N, CA, C and O of each residue as an XYZ file, in Angstrom:
440
protein
N      52.069    162.366     58.010
C      52.446    161.412     59.041
C      53.132    162.168     60.176
O      54.048    162.953     59.930
N      52.699    161.939     61.420
C      53.282    162.670     62.544
C      54.715    162.250     62.834
O      55.130    161.125     62.553
N      55.452    163.189     63.403
C      56.800    162.907     63.873
C      56.651    162.132     65.174
O      55.984    162.591     66.102
N      57.266    160.968     65.242
C      57.209    160.151     66.459
C      58.331    160.628     67.378
O      59.510    160.521     67.042
N      57.949    161.155     68.542
C      58.899    161.730     69.493
C      58.897    160.938     70.783
O      57.846    160.728     71.389
N      60.074    160.498     71.205
C      60.245    159.788     72.467
C      60.871    160.733     73.479
O      61.937    161.298     73.237
N      60.205    160.903     74.610
C      60.723    161.724     75.704
C      61.195    160.778     76.804
O      60.411    159.982     77.321
N      62.483    160.866     77.164
C      63.031    160.068     78.260
C      63.256    161.022     79.433
O      64.219    161.788     79.461
N      62.334    160.953     80.400
C      62.390    161.859     81.549
C      61.622    161.237     82.705
O      60.558    160.651     82.506
N      62.163    161.367     83.916
C      61.444    160.848     85.075
C      60.661    161.943     85.804
O      59.925    161.657     86.749
N      60.816    163.173     85.376
C      60.100    164.311     85.949
C      58.730    164.420     85.269
O      58.644    164.745     84.085
N      57.666    164.148     86.026
C      56.308    164.134     85.478
C      55.924    165.500     84.914
O      55.245    165.575     83.890
N      56.347    166.572     85.566
C      56.032    167.915     85.080
C      56.677    168.150     83.717
O      56.038    168.698     82.819
N      57.927    167.744     83.556
C      58.612    167.896     82.277
C      57.945    167.033     81.208
O      57.781    167.473     80.070
N      57.563    165.820     81.562
C      56.861    164.936     80.628
C      55.594    165.620     80.113
O      55.343    165.657     78.909
N      54.813    166.152     81.026
C      53.552    166.810     80.656
C      53.790    168.057     79.817
O      53.090    168.288     78.831
N      54.770    168.856     80.202
C      55.085    170.080     79.464
C      55.454    169.763     78.017
O      54.923    170.368     77.086
N      56.361    168.816     77.837
C      56.793    168.474     76.483
C      55.677    167.812     75.685
O      55.493    168.104     74.504
N      54.945    166.933     76.324
C      53.840    166.254     75.649
C      52.786    167.263     75.201
O      52.300    167.210     74.071
N      52.442    168.174     76.093
C      51.442    169.196     75.769
C      51.934    170.124     74.655
O      51.179    170.469     73.746
N      53.195    170.519     74.734
C      53.747    171.448     73.746
C      53.807    170.829     72.350
O      53.658    171.542     71.357
N      54.020    169.530     72.258
C      54.192    168.894     70.946
C      52.930    168.250     70.405
O      52.793    168.095     69.191
N      52.015    167.877     71.265
C      50.787    167.264     70.790
C      50.008    168.301     70.001
O      49.853    169.443     70.431
N      49.531    167.894     68.863
C      48.821    168.829     68.004
C      49.745    169.568     67.060
O      49.280    170.298     66.185
N      51.023    169.394     67.221
C      52.024    170.000     66.342
C      52.621    168.939     65.436
O      53.803    168.992     65.097
N      51.807    167.986     65.051
C      52.228    166.884     64.183
C      53.228    165.956     64.858
O      54.086    165.376     64.192
N      53.125    165.814     66.160
C      53.984    164.902     66.904
C      53.141    163.838     67.591
O      52.089    164.128     68.161
N      53.613    162.624     67.528
C      53.088    161.551     68.365
C      54.101    161.418     69.490
O      55.253    161.068     69.235
N      53.704    161.687     70.728
C      54.637    161.731     71.853
C      54.565    160.434     72.648
O      53.493    160.020     73.090
N      55.716    159.805     72.822
C      55.869    158.600     73.615
C      56.696    158.959     74.844
O      57.656    159.723     74.745
N      56.334    158.418     75.991
C      57.035    158.747     77.238
C      57.736    157.509     77.793
O      57.150    156.428     77.864
N      58.996    157.684     78.183
C      59.746    156.660     78.911
C      60.182    157.301     80.220
O      60.773    158.381     80.217
N      59.895    156.649     81.328
C      60.158    157.232     82.651
C      61.553    156.933     83.201
O      61.934    157.443     84.255
N      62.306    156.110     82.484
C      63.671    155.805     82.921
C      64.483    155.352     81.707
O      63.934    155.127     80.628
N      65.772    155.224     81.895
C      66.662    154.882     80.790
C      66.394    153.503     80.197
O      66.293    153.392     78.975
N      66.274    152.440     81.005
C      66.013    151.135     80.388
C      64.734    151.126     79.545
O      64.706    150.557     78.454
N      63.681    151.760     80.060
C      62.436    151.830     79.298
C      62.636    152.662     78.026
O      62.101    152.325     76.970
N      63.400    153.737     78.131
C      63.678    154.576     76.963
C      64.437    153.832     75.879
O      64.114    153.960     74.698
N      65.436    153.062     76.265
C      66.210    152.298     75.279
C      65.343    151.212     74.637
O      65.452    150.950     73.439
N      64.484    150.585     75.443
C      63.582    149.570     74.901
C      62.593    150.188     73.924
O      62.392    149.675     72.823
N      61.979    151.292     74.331
C      61.000    151.950     73.463
C      61.660    152.467     72.189
O      61.045    152.464     71.123
N      62.898    152.904     72.298
C      63.619    153.390     71.124
C      63.742    152.283     70.084
O      63.486    152.506     68.900
N      64.131    151.097     70.524
C      64.324    150.004     69.569
C      62.996    149.453     69.047
O      62.932    148.974     67.915
N      61.949    149.515     69.850
C      60.647    148.985     69.430
C      59.866    150.001     68.595
O      59.333    149.655     67.540
N      59.796    151.251     69.060
C      58.948    152.266     68.434
C      59.630    153.059     67.326
O      58.957    153.706     66.523
N      60.951    153.016     67.276
C      61.737    153.708     66.253
C      61.314    155.171     66.042
O      60.838    155.539     64.967
N      61.491    155.980     67.064
C      61.080    157.383     66.950
C      61.979    158.173     65.998
O      63.111    157.786     65.706
N      61.434    159.285     65.530
C      62.185    160.196     64.668
C      63.018    161.172     65.490
O      64.064    161.646     65.047
N      62.537    161.460     66.688
C      63.158    162.432     67.582
C      63.158    161.862     68.994
O      62.164    161.285     69.436
N      64.281    162.024     69.705
C      64.375    161.601     71.106
C      64.820    162.806     71.923
O      65.812    163.460     71.601
N      64.072    163.090     72.985
C      64.433    164.159     73.917
C      64.819    163.487     75.221
O      64.008    162.785     75.825
N      66.059    163.700     75.660
C      66.583    163.047     76.854
C      66.862    164.094     77.928
O      67.639    165.024     77.713
N      66.223    163.934     79.081
C      66.483    164.812     80.215
C      67.774    164.352     80.887
O      67.881    163.204     81.318
N      68.738    165.241     80.974
C      70.035    164.896     81.569
C      69.920    164.602     83.059
O      70.853    164.058     83.649
N      68.796    164.950     83.677
C      68.632    164.754     85.121
C      67.923    163.445     85.472
O      67.520    163.262     86.620
N      67.763    162.536     84.516
C      67.113    161.256     84.827
C      67.953    160.541     85.879
O      69.159    160.361     85.709
N      67.308    160.138     86.958
C      68.016    159.503     88.076
C      68.656    158.181     87.650
O      68.043    157.377     86.948
N      69.891    157.974     88.083
C      70.583    156.723     87.830
C      71.073    156.553     86.403
O      71.422    155.444     85.998
N      71.104    157.634     85.637
C      71.518    157.517     84.235
C      72.720    158.405     83.949
O      72.815    159.525     84.452
N      73.618    157.901     83.153
C      74.708    158.693     82.602
C      74.226    159.122     81.219
O      74.205    158.325     80.282
N      73.841    160.387     81.105
C      73.233    160.880     79.876
C      74.111    160.646     78.651
O      73.605    160.322     77.577
N      75.403    160.806     78.806
C      76.319    160.601     77.681
C      76.253    159.148     77.231
O      76.228    158.869     76.033
N      76.226    158.227     78.180
C      76.104    156.811     77.858
C      74.779    156.535     77.142
O      74.736    155.752     76.193
N      73.708    157.173     77.592
C      72.397    156.988     76.963
C      72.448    157.430     75.502
O      71.986    156.708     74.619
N      73.004    158.603     75.248
C      73.090    159.103     73.871
C      73.935    158.162     73.017
O      73.555    157.834     71.893
N      75.066    157.731     73.541
C      75.924    156.816     72.782
C      75.205    155.500     72.487
O      75.331    154.962     71.387
N      74.459    154.982     73.449
C      73.714    153.732     73.233
C      72.600    153.925     72.205
O      72.341    153.035     71.395
N      71.948    155.072     72.235
C      70.925    155.357     71.230
C      71.550    155.418     69.838
O      70.993    154.882     68.879
N      72.697    156.066     69.730
C      73.367    156.191     68.433
C      73.807    154.840     67.881
O      73.810    154.636     66.667
N      74.180    153.913     68.769
C      74.640    152.598     68.330
C      73.498    151.640     67.998
O      73.722    150.595     67.388
N      72.271    151.993     68.397
C      71.123    151.125     68.122
C      70.865    151.111     66.619
O      70.738    152.161     65.990
N      70.791    149.945     66.070
C      70.577    149.826     64.624
C      69.139    149.445     64.324
O      68.528    148.718     65.107
N      68.583    149.909     63.224
C      69.098    150.919     62.319
C      68.673    152.329     62.702
O      69.181    153.303     62.145
N      67.749    152.446     63.643
C      67.162    153.751     63.959
C      68.160    154.740     64.537
O      68.007    155.947     64.347
N      69.175    154.261     65.235
C      70.109    155.141     65.927
C      70.871    156.079     65.025
O      71.270    157.163     65.449
N      71.076    155.685     63.807
C      71.821    156.537     62.882
C      70.966    157.669     62.329
O      71.500    158.654     61.818
N      69.640    157.541     62.424
C      68.770    158.498     61.760
C      67.942    159.378     62.685
O      67.504    160.453     62.276
N      67.722    158.956     63.898
C      66.894    159.740     64.819
C      67.645    160.969     65.300
O      68.851    160.915     65.545
N      66.930    162.072     65.434
C      67.506    163.279     66.021
C      67.433    163.140     67.541
O      66.416    162.703     68.080
N      68.512    163.512     68.227
C      68.564    163.404     69.685
C      68.845    164.783     70.268
O      69.809    165.452     69.895
N      67.973    165.194     71.198
C      68.113    166.484     71.870
C      68.266    166.224     73.357
O      67.464    165.502     73.951
N      69.284    166.804     73.956
C      69.495    166.704     75.407
C      68.938    167.948     76.087
O      69.052    169.058     75.567
N      68.338    167.750     77.246
C      67.898    168.854     78.090
C      68.786    168.838     79.322
O      68.856    167.828     80.023
N      69.461    169.938     79.593
C      70.378    169.940     80.728
C      70.583    171.309     81.318
O      69.762    172.211     81.151
N      71.690    171.447     82.010
C      72.016    172.695     82.703
C      72.575    173.721     81.719
O      72.785    173.426     80.543
N      72.805    174.908     82.218
C      73.382    175.969     81.387
C      74.908    175.891     81.329
O      75.541    176.731     80.688
N      75.498    174.912     81.977
C      76.949    174.752     82.019
C      77.497    174.492     80.609
O      77.127    173.499     79.983
N      78.374    175.371     80.100
C      78.912    175.193     78.751
C      79.664    173.871     78.572
O      79.618    173.283     77.491
N      80.349    173.397     79.604
C      81.087    172.134     79.497
C      80.130    170.959     79.317
O      80.426    170.028     78.568
N      78.987    170.996     79.998
C      77.985    169.934     79.844
C      77.416    169.943     78.434
O      77.162    168.889     77.850
N      77.219    171.129     77.894
C      76.705    171.268     76.522
C      77.686    170.655     75.522
O      77.287    169.879     74.653
N      78.949    170.998     75.644
C      79.977    170.478     74.738
C      80.070    168.962     74.857
O      80.125    168.257     73.849
N      80.088    168.463     76.089
C      80.175    167.019     76.316
C      78.967    166.307     75.703
O      79.119    165.259     75.077
N      77.780    166.864     75.878
C      76.570    166.274     75.314
C      76.593    166.232     73.801
O      76.234    165.221     73.198
N      77.012    167.320     73.185
C      77.070    167.370     71.725
C      78.149    166.439     71.177
O      77.971    165.831     70.121
N      79.260    166.331     71.889
C      80.322    165.409     71.450
C      79.904    163.947     71.571
O      80.441    163.088     70.872
N      78.953    163.661     72.450
C      78.500    162.281     72.633
C      77.615    161.802     71.484
O      77.342    160.609     71.358
N      77.170    162.740     70.650
C      76.332    162.354     69.520
C      74.976    163.019     69.491
O      74.186    162.766     68.581
N      74.684    163.869     70.470
C      73.407    164.580     70.453
C      73.415    165.606     69.322
O      74.458    166.165     68.983
N      72.255    165.841     68.752
C      72.126    166.817     67.673
C      71.948    168.236     68.193
O      72.304    169.205     67.523
N      71.392    168.344     69.394
C      71.192    169.660     69.980
C      71.155    169.522     71.493
O      70.973    168.427     72.025
N      71.329    170.641     72.175
C      71.339    170.681     73.639
C      70.562    171.916     74.049
O      70.914    173.033     73.667
N      69.511    171.722     74.820
C      68.710    172.834     75.309
C      68.864    172.943     76.821
O      68.787    171.946     77.540
N      69.082    174.160     77.287
C      69.208    174.394     78.729
C      67.815    174.482     79.353
O      66.891    175.060     78.781
N      67.693    173.886     80.551
C      66.445    173.980     81.306
C      66.477    175.235     82.152
O      67.560    175.649     82.565
N      65.373    175.847     82.424
C      64.025    175.387     82.097
C      63.708    175.623     80.619
O      64.149    176.600     80.015
N      62.942    174.710     80.071
C      62.560    174.776     78.675
C      61.227    175.509     78.566
O      60.276    175.208     79.287
N      61.177    176.462     77.665
C      59.928    177.174     77.416
C      59.190    176.458     76.303
O      59.798    176.146     75.279
N      57.906    176.187     76.461
C      57.164    175.412     75.449
C      57.248    175.965     74.034
O      57.255    175.188     73.079
N      57.310    177.264     73.872
C      57.380    177.841     72.519
C      58.696    177.497     71.860
O      58.939    177.894     70.720
């Protein structure tokens, strides 16, 4: 059974990069182009993994992660990865918000 992965990103290039990198690697990739759509898809599709771009326009990434974690029942079990800057303070803040991992952009497909 494939890992259901939700990508929350408004950058089309990033969406394509992540989708291409994971498709065929036992991932079913779902795309949400904004935070409200991402939160809706999270509750409906119940993904195993969520990748959140910290640069989504109009979104407070920390709030998004906290809202995902509070979503029942999937929020307690899904892995959440933030994509953001190389700033160490942003990394710490993201991980403290409930993210499981933090990757600095640009992300290499491998």
